[in-house]
C-alpha positions in Angstrom: 2.9 23.6 13.7 3.0 20.1 15.0 4.4 16.9 13.3 5.0 13.3 14.2 8.7 12.3 13.9 10.6 9.1 14.4 13.9 10.6 15.6 15.6 7.1 15.8 14.3 3.5 15.9 11.9 3.0 18.7 11.4 6.7 19.5 8.4 8.6 18.1 7.3 12.0 19.3 5.2 15.1 18.4 7.5 17.9 17.5 7.1 21.6 16.7 8.4 22.8 13.3 8.0 25.8 11.2 5.0 26.2 8.9 6.0 25.3 5.3 5.8 28.0 2.7 5.2 27.9 -1.1 8.6 28.7 -2.7 7.9 27.8 -6.3 5.0 28.7 -8.6 3.9 25.1 -9.2 3.6 24.2 -5.5 0.5 23.6 -3.4 0.1 24.1 0.4 -2.0 21.2 1.8 -3.7 21.1 5.3 -3.3 17.4 6.1 -6.5 15.8 7.4 -5.9 12.0 7.7 -2.9 9.7 7.4 -2.9 6.0 7.4 -0.2 4.1 9.3 1.4 1.6 6.9 3.6 -1.4 7.6 6.5 0.6 6.2 5.9 3.3 8.8 6.1 0.6 11.5 9.3 -0.7 10.0 10.8 2.8 10.1 9.7 3.0 13.8 11.3 -0.4 14.5 14.5 0.4 12.5 13.8 -2.4 10.0 13.2 -0.4 6.9 16.5 -0.5 4.9 15.4 2.6 2.8 14.7 5.0 5.7 16.9 7.8 7.1 16.5 9.5 10.5 15.1 11.7 11.9 12.0 11.3 9.7 8.4 12.6 9.7 6.6 9.5 8.6 3.4 9.0 6.6 2.8 8.5 2.9 -0.9 7.6 2.8 -2.7 10.9 3.3 -5.5 13.2 2.3 -5.9 16.9 2.8 -7.4 20.2 1.8 -5.9 22.8 -0.6 -5.1 25.9 1.4 -2.8 27.9 -1.0 -1.4 27.6 -4.5 1.5 28.9 -6.4 0.9 31.4 -9.3 1.2 28.7 -12.0 -1.5 26.5 -10.5 -4.8 27.2 -12.1 -6.7 24.0 -12.1 -7.3 23.7 -8.3 -9.4 25.7 -5.9 -9.0 26.6 -2.3 -10.8 24.0 -0.2 -10.5 21.1 -2.7 -10.3 17.7 -1.2 -7.2 15.9 -2.4 -4.9 13.0 -2.0 -1.1 13.1 -2.4 1.1 10.9 -4.6 4.1 10.4 -2.4 6.8 9.4 -4.9 9.3 11.8 -6.6 11.5 10.7 -9.5 14.0 12.1 -11.9 12.3 11.3 -15.2 15.7 10.8 -16.9 17.0 7.3 -15.9 16.4 4.0 -17.6 13.5 3.1 -15.3 11.8 6.4 -15.7 12.2 6.4 -19.5 10.7 2.8 -19.5 7.6 4.0 -17.8 8.6 2.6 -14.4 9.3 5.8 -12.4 8.3 3.9 -9.2 11.8 2.3 -9.3 13.7 5.5 -10.4 17.4 5.4 -9.6 17.0 8.5 -7.5 13.5 7.7 -6.1 12.4 9.7 -3.1 9.3 8.7 -1.1 7.6 11.0 1.3 7.7 9.6 4.8 10.7 7.4 4.0 13.5 9.4 2.2 11.8 12.8 2.8 9.5 14.1 5.4 6.0 12.8 4.9 2.4 13.5 5.7 2.2 13.2 9.5 2.3 17.0 9.9 -0.3 19.6 10.0 0.7 21.2 6.7 2.8 20.2 3.8 3.9 21.7 0.5 4.0 19.5 -2.6 4.3 19.9 -6.4 1.0 20.3 -8.2 1.5 17.2 -10.3 1.5 15.1 -7.1 -2.0 16.4 -6.0 -5.1 14.5 -7.0 -8.6 15.7 -6.5 -11.2 13.3 -5.0 -14.9 13.6 -4.7 -16.1 15.7 -1.7 -18.4 12.9 -0.7 -15.4 10.7 0.3 -14.6 11.0 4.0 -11.0 12.1 4.9 -10.2 8.8 6.4 -11.4 6.9 3.4 -9.5 9.2 1.0 -6.3 8.4 2.8 -6.8 4.8 1.6 -6.3 5.7 -2.0 -2.5 5.2 -1.8 -2.7 1.7 -0.4 -5.2 0.8 -3.2 -2.7 2.0 -5.8 -0.4 -0.7 -4.4 -3.2 -3.2 -5.1 -3.7 -1.7 -8.6 0.1 -2.0 -9.3 0.5 -5.6 -8.1 -2.5 -6.9 -10.1 -1.1 -5.1 -13.1 2.3 -6.6 -12.6 0.7 -10.0 -12.2 -1.5 -9.4 -15.3 -4.6 -10.5 -13.5 -7.3 -11.4 -15.9 -11.0 -12.5 -15.8 -11.2 -16.1 -14.8 -7.7 -16.4 -13.3 -7.2 -18.2 -10.1 -5.4 -15.7 -7.9 -3.9 -16.7 -4.6 -3.3 -13.8 -2.2 -1.0 -14.6 0.7 -1.9 -12.3 3.6 -5.2 -10.7 4.6 -3.8 -7.4 5.9 -4.8 -4.0 4.4 -2.7 -4.6 1.3 -3.9 -8.2 0.8 -7.5 -7.2 1.1 -7.0 -4.3 -1.3 -5.5 -6.7 -3.8 -8.5 -9.0 -3.2 -10.9 -6.2 -4.1 -8.9 -5.2 -7.1 -8.7 -8.8 -8.3 -12.4 -9.3 -7.9 -13.0 -6.1 -9.9 -10.9 -7.7 -12.7 -13.0 -10.8 -12.6 -10.6 -13.2 -10.9 -11.4 -16.2 -8.7 -9.6 -15.4 -5.4 -8.1 -17.6 -2.7 -6.9 -15.7 0.4 -4.6 -17.2 3.0 -3.7 -16.0 6.5 -3.2 -17.2 10.1 -6.0 -15.0 11.5 -9.6 -16.2 11.2 -11.1 -12.7 11.8 -9.1 -11.3 8.8 -10.1 -14.3 6.7 -13.7 -13.7 7.6 -13.4 -10.1 6.4 -11.8 -11.4 3.2 -14.9 -13.6 2.7 -17.2 -10.6 3.2 -15.1 -8.7 0.6 -15.7 -11.4 -2.0 -12.9 -14.1 -1.5 -14.1 -17.3 -3.2 -11.9 -19.4 -0.9 -10.2 -18.7 2.4 -7.4 -20.8 4.0 -6.1 -20.6 7.5 -2.5 -21.7 7.1 -2.1 -22.4 10.8 -4.2 -25.5 10.2 -3.9 -26.2 6.5 -1.2 -26.5 3.9 -1.6 -23.7 1.4 0.0 -25.6 -1.5 -2.2 -28.7 -1.0 -5.4 -26.6 -0.5 -4.7 -24.5 -3.6 -4.1 -27.5 -5.7 -7.3 -29.0 -4.4 -9.3 -25.9 -5.2 -7.8 -25.6 -8.7 -8.1 -29.3 -9.6 -4.3 -29.7 -9.4 -3.6 -26.8 -11.8 -2.2 -24.3 -9.2 -2.9 -20.6 -8.9 -2.4 -18.7 -12.2 -1.3 -15.6 -10.2 0.2 -15.8 -6.7 0.7 -12.5 -4.9 2.8 -12.6 -1.7 1.9 -9.8 0.8 3.1 -11.9 3.8 6.7 -11.7 2.4 8.4 -14.3 4.4 11.2 -16.6 3.1 8.8 -19.6 3.3 5.9 -17.8 1.6 8.1 -16.9 -1.4 9.1 -20.6 -1.7 5.4 -21.6 -1.5 4.5 -19.1 -4.2 6.9 -20.7 -6.7 5.7 -24.2 -5.7 1.9 -23.5 -5.9 1.8 -21.3 -9.1 0.5 -23.0 -12.3 2.5 -23.5 -15.4 2.7 -20.2 -17.3 1.7 -18.5 -14.1 2.9 -15.3 -12.5 4.3 -14.7 -9.0 4.2 -11.2 -7.6 6.4 -10.3 -4.6 5.8 -7.1 -2.5 8.3 -7.6 0.4 11.6 -6.0 1.3 12.9 -8.9 3.4 16.7 -9.3 3.2 16.4 -12.9 4.3 17.0 -15.6 1.6 14.6 -18.1 0.2 15.5 -21.6 -1.0 14.0 -21.9 -4.5 15.0 -24.7 -6.9 15.5 -23.4 -10.5 13.7 -26.4 -12.0 10.3 -25.1 -10.7 10.8 -21.8 -12.5 12.1 -23.3 -15.7 9.8 -26.3 -15.9 6.7 -24.1 -15.4 8.1 -21.1 -17.2 7.0 -18.9 -14.4 7.1 -15.1 -14.5 8.4 -13.8 -11.2 8.1 -10.0 -10.7 8.5 -7.5 -7.9 5.8 -4.9 -7.3 6.8 -1.6 -5.6 4.7 1.5 -5.0 2.8 2.4 -8.2 3.0 4.0 -11.6 0.2 6.3 -12.7 -2.4 4.4 -10.7 -3.9 7.3 -8.7 -6.4 8.5 -11.3 -7.7 5.0 -11.9 -8.1 4.2 -8.1 -9.7 7.6 -7.4 -12.3 7.0 -10.2 -13.1 3.6 -8.6 -13.4 5.3 -5.1 -15.7 8.0 -6.6 -17.9 5.3 -8.2 -18.1 3.2 -5.0 -16.6 0.2 -6.7 -13.8 -0.1 -4.1 -14.7 -0.3 -0.4 -12.0 1.1 1.8 -14.3 1.5 4.8 -14.2 -2.3 5.4 -10.5 -2.0 6.1 -10.6 1.0 8.5 -10.8 -0.3 12.0 -9.3 2.4 14.2 -9.0 6.2 14.2 -6.8 8.3 16.5 -6.1 12.0 16.9 -2.5 12.6 15.9 -1.7 13.7 19.5 -2.4 10.1 20.4 0.2 8.6 18.0 1.8 6.5 20.7 -1.6 4.9 21.6 -2.1 4.2 17.9 1.2 2.4 17.7 0.4 0.4 20.8 -3.0 -0.6 19.3 -1.2 -1.8 16.1 1.3 -3.9 18.1 -1.3 -5.4 20.5 -2.7 -8.6 19.0 -5.8 -8.4 21.2 -6.8 -5.0 19.7 -7.4 -6.6 16.3 -6.5 -3.7 14.1 -6.5 -3.6 10.3 -5.9 -0.1 9.0 -5.3 2.5 11.6 -5.6 6.2 10.7 -4.5 9.3 12.5 -6.4 12.6 12.0 -5.1 16.2 12.1 
């Protein structure tokens, strides 16, 4: 069978590999149908993901069809449409026992630490397989995982009805967080440097949009909130300066949520944190968010189709990468199909 592999930074190819087989009675063989290309996939391709090892079959946002099951799997059927939870954890360390298996000491993520979804078939444990309604298209189904990131970050930020939520960045994750925050009843401000992405944010329910190329996000947010500041600030842009702005713009008793893996340092005075008694948290992957997100997909409450801009056959992976890197192509979420 065929798979997409990053053998080393900057080198991505279609390779031949053996068909995987079920070796344990709790495993499921999945025919992969659609895989989203995430920012972390691009970081692996460019050699800037500190977690990745090579060579690596990338892809952790994927949907597929059940083709075969181990003898102990009785609650699935051949042909079921499913999405795959890509994280594996020990269940024994402090993080796991605290209900935070997403930061397990021995965490493994498909497509990062282990081979992921960009292959024609994959075998995964039954507990990582989640059914989704047959009415959901394959490409849309592959968007469940990114929306679990949105669910996690709004949970980490304790987003509540009536909160002013500032979302820095209007990429796929930022727009997913926007939809989730609106679902929770928040008043949302979205910032970006791209007017087209901000226009999409407005269509998806953003109450305010700010192009930070022309306007200062701190001043604009204070103006919008009558000098209070954002109650929750979620940084999906993840630059040293945006983290600094988060701390500056968040209201007293507010929450700052950081999603980035940048190893660059930010210059943040302690006084802002202490004076406002800010809660600053990281948000990584998700914990038990797949059922919740799938339910919202099935009910049509979340709208992944607005984020899907380009679809490529997996054989055209290099063209898909070029499209993502070409600013004139105006991609949002790019999906490859198998």
